[in-house]
N, C-alpha and C positions, 0 to 999 in steps of 0.2 A: 520525260521526252527527250530524245537525243540531243546534241550537241546540232548536227547538220539541219534537224528541224528546225529548232530556236533559231539555226542564222537565217533559214530561208524564210522563217518569218518574220523575221528582225527587218530582212530585207524588202520583203513582201510590205512590211508596214511601213517602211521608209522612202520607197518607191510612192504610195498612196499618200504621205503625206505631202511630200513633194507636188506629187498632182494636185492635190488639194490648195498647195501655197499659190503655184502657177496658174491654175483654174480662179484663186479669188484676185490675182493679180489682174488690172487693168492695164492693159496698152494698144494705143492707137495704132489700128493699122491705117488705109488708106485715109480715112475719115478718123476723126475723135466718134467714141460714143457719148450719150448724153444723157442726165438726169433730169427731169424738170426741176426746175427751181418754185420754191415755195415762197407766195408774197408773203410779207412781214413788213411792219413799221421798221424793223432794223435794216431791211433790204432798201426800203422807201427813205431813209436816211441816207444809206450808202450811194443808193443814185442821185439824192438830190448834193451832195458832196462833190463826187466825180461827175455828174454832167449838168451843172448849172446851166440857167440862161448864159450863151454865149454872147460876149461884147466883141463883135467881129471890127467895130471901130478903131476901138483902143486895143484888143488884146491883151485885157487885162484879166485877170481871176485865173483858177484852175479852168482847163481846158482840154478833158478828155476826146482822146480820138478812138480810143479801144478801150475795153475792159475785159478780161476773159480768166475766169477762174475757174482752175481745173481741181478735183479732190478725187485720189486716190486714182488718178489714171482717165477721169471720166470730167466731160465738162459740166459745170452744175450752174454758170453764168455767163451769159458773152452779150456784151451792149457795145456797138457802133457809132458815132457822131459824122455825118458825113461832111466831106465825101470820103471819107475810107469806110470800109463795108470789110467783109471775112477774106475777100479775096485781094484788098490791099496787102503788096510789100513795102512797109513802112521805114522809113529810115529811123534807125535803131540810134546813132549817134553813139556813144561812147558805150555801149551794151555792144558794140562791136568787139570794144580788150578782152570782153569777159568770152565771145565766140572765139575771139584768135586764141587765148589759153586754151580752152577747149580744145579747139583744136592741137595746139601743141601738144595736150594731156594724149590726145593719141599717137603722134609722133613720138612721146616718150615713152607710152606702154610697149612701141614698137623697137625702141632701142637707139633713136637715132641723135638724142643728146643728152648731155646730163645739166643737172640745175648747176652744180660746182664748176661747170667749164667755161673759159674765158668766151663773152660773146664773140669775140674776132676769130675764135674758131670755125663760127660759121658764118660769120661776115668782117671777110677781110678787113673793108671799109672802117672799120671799128678797131682798129690798130692802133689810135692813138691812146685807147682808153683799156690798157691791157688789164687792168684789175677788175672790170667790173664783169660779174658773172651773170649768167641768164636768169639765176634764180633773183638777181638785185634786180634786174630787167621787170620781174614779173611783181616784185614790191614796190616798184615805180621808186627805187632805191638807187641809179644809178651813179648819183651826186653829178651830174652835169647841171651847170646854170640853165636855170629852164623856166620861163615863165607862162601859165597857164590861164592868160586870161582872155575872155571873150569878148563880146562885140563893145563893149563898155571902157576896154582899154586896148585898141585895136593897135596902137604907134607901139606899145611894149610887150604886145604878146608874141611869143615866139610860136604858140600855135598856129595864130592866124596867119602871119608870115608862113608855117610849114603846109598849112591847107590852099592857101590862097593865093601867095604872092612869089616872095623868091626862094622859097623851099619846096612847090608844089610839082617838079618834075621829078624828083627824087628827094621824096620826103624823111627816108633813111638817113642819105648821106646828108643832108640838114642840118637834122639832130645829131649826126655822129661830130659835125663841124664844130659843135657847143663845146666851150671848155669845163672844165670840173669846177668847183665850188665848194665839192665835200667829198670824204673818202666815200666809195664805194659801201653801200650796206650798211653807212652811218646815222642816213635821216631819210625819211619818207617826203619827197615831193610830187606828187601829181604830175605825171607828164604824157601828154599824146606824144611825144618823142621816143620816150622809151617803148611805147608800145610798138610805135613803127620801124622803130630797130629791133625789136621782135620779129615782127613780119620778115623784116629781110633776112635774118639770121634762117627764120623757117624755108627759106627759099635754099640755103646751104646745110640745112640738116637732110632734106625730101629731095634735093637734086632739082635741077632748073626743068628739067624733060618734065617733072611730075608735079612740079610747084604747082603752075596755072588752073591744077585740076584737083589737085590736093587737099583744100576745105570737103568739097564734092565727097570726093571718093574715101576721105577719111570720116567724116561727121556727116553731113548731109542726106547723102546717100542712107546709111544704115539707119537713120534715124527715119527717112520717108518724109524729109524737107523736101520739096518741089520748088518753093519761092523765091529760094535764095539768091540776091544780087550782093556779089562781092566788086566794089569797085577797086581799080590799080590807079596808081598814078603813072606819069609817063617812063618809066624805068620797069615797068611790071611787075610793081610791088604791091601786095595786098594793102589797101588803107586800112590797117589793123585799129588804128585809134578810132574809125568815125563811119565807114561806110560800107555797115551791113544794112541790106533793106530784106524784110521778111514779113509774111503773115502773123498776126499775133497768135495764130495756132501753129504754126510753125517752130516759133518762136517758144512757146510753151513747151514742144517736146525736149529742148534743151533743158528747159528747168526739170523735166522729168527723169532725165535721163543724171542730171545730178542730185535731184529729189531720192534718188534710188543708188545714190554712190557711185555712180559712173556704170552700172548697168542697165542693159536696152535688152528686154526679154531673158534671154538665156545667156546674152554674150554680155562679157565686161570689157564693154568698149573702151573704158578710163579704168587704167589702175587705181585700186580704192586708195592707193598712198599719193598719188598727184590729186585727186580731190580733199583726201584731208589736208595737201597744202595749201590747193586754194581755201580751205578753210579755217585755216591757220592765220592768225593775225601777225602782221609784221613786227617783226621782237623789239624795233628803236623807233616805232610810231608814237609819237606826242598826240594827244586830242585836237588841239587847236589848233595843228599845221593840218588838219581834212580835208579833202574834196574829193568829191562834192558832195557838199553838205556835211553831215556830220557822221558819218558811216566809218568803219574802222577796217582797213585797206588790209585784204591777205593776198592772195596770189591771184591778180587779177579779176579778184570778186571784191562785193563789199561787205563786211560782215555786223552783225547786231552783237557783240562783245564788250563786257566790261572790261577797260584797260586802262593803268596807269593812276588804279585810285577812282576812275569816275566810271558813274554809270552807264550801262549798254545804251547806244544812242535811239533806237525806238522801244521808248519803256513798255510800251502795252503789246508789242510783238515778244515771240519768243526767243531767247536767247540764241538758239539755234540756227535763227532765221538767216538767210544772205540772199546778196542781190548781185544784177547785174544792170548799174545805170547810166543813165545818158543826159545829154543836154537838154533840157527843155522840157523835163520829166517823164523820158523813158524808163522803164523800167522792169524787169524780172525780180521778181521777188518769188523766193524758195522757203516754205516752211514745214521742213522735215516733219517734224513731231506734229504737225496737224495734217498730213499728207495732203498741203495743199500746194500751188504753183500759181504765180498770180503774173499777168501780162498787162502793162499798161501802156499803150502809146498817146502821146500828148503835143499839145504846142503851148506850153506854160510859160510866161514871160516875163511874169513879176515876180517871182519867187514866193508865192503865197500857197503853194501847195505843199504838201507834207506829208514825207513817206510815213510816219507814224499815225498821222491820222487815218489816211487810206487802210492802212493793215487793220487796227482797232477796228474800224468799220464792217470791214471782210470779215475778220473773226467774229461780231456781234452778228453780222446778217446772216450767218450759215453755222455758227455753232450748234444748232437745234438739228442739224441734218449732220453731225459727224456720225459717222457710225465708229463702233467700240475695236 
C-alpha cells in the first residue's frame, strides 16, 4: 500500500472516529434530552432524604426546592417542590461566585487579564492594596480583615453590612476600604468582599461599555442560558458574591461545561488551564479554616480533595468532585469521573443538610444506570 493511500485511510479513520465521538456526546440544544428514570429502592431513599415532609412553620430540616441530575449530557432525574418549578429562576446565593469565576475564565481566554497582575491594575479603587493579585482574590486569599458571618452575627458581619446596609451602594468599594490583617496569599479566608472586588475588576478588564452585557455575550448565550438574572449594586457592578438567579436546567449547563473541561460542543469556551486552576486547591489552605462547610477552596470553586494530611471532605464522593456552593443549601456538583452534574436548590436553615449524604445517595440511585 502506498504512503499517500495510507495517509488518506488514516485521515478517513480519524474523521470517522471524531464523528463517532461527537455523535456519542450529548449536548443540550434549546432543551435537554431526557432518559426515563428507573424506580428503585435507592431512588426512594434519595427522595426521602431530599424531599421530606416540609415543616413550614419552623423552617427546619432538609428543604429541597429542586433536584436535577444530568448524566453524560442528558436529564436522568428532575423533581421540584412548589412554588419552585422548572421555569423558576432561583436565587443561587454564593453559587454566583463560581459563575463569576466562569465568566472570568472567558475573559482570561481572551487575554484580558493575568492571574499574577495586581487587582488595582483593573480596579483602581483597590490601590491601597498593591500586593493583592487577581489570583489571590480567586483563592479568597486577599489578606483583608473580613468577617463572613450571616444572620446569626449581623452586628459583626462584613458581608451583611456590604449587602444590606452601609456597603450596598458600592460593594467593591466597601470591601476595598477594609484593612489587611495578613499578607496576600498567606492564608485563606472566605470573603464575599473578595468576590465583589473581582466583579468590579472585570469591568476594568472588558471595558465599561461591554461590561453590562458581558456575562451574557461571553458565557450565558454560548451555553444557551436564557433565564439568567444578575443583579447589580447602585454603582452598576454585578453582585458577584450573591445575586445570580437562573433555572436549575440552565445552571446545569455551566456544570456540563466544567465537567467537560471548558468545552461546549466543538468550542473550547474556557481554556483548559483555567479549569485546572479552578480545580486546584489553594496551596496555603488549612482545613479547619474552611467555609462554607468542609470543602476545600480552589479557584472560586469548592473541591473534594485531601489536603494537609486530612481525608477528602466528602468521603463517599469521587476525589475529582467539585462544586459551586451557596447559602441555605444551593449547590452545583460536578462529578467528572461519573459523568454526573447535580443541581440542588434549597431553603435549608438548620444545618442538617449534608453534601456527602446527598452525593452518596445520588450515586447509589443511579449506579445501575451508569453506561460504560
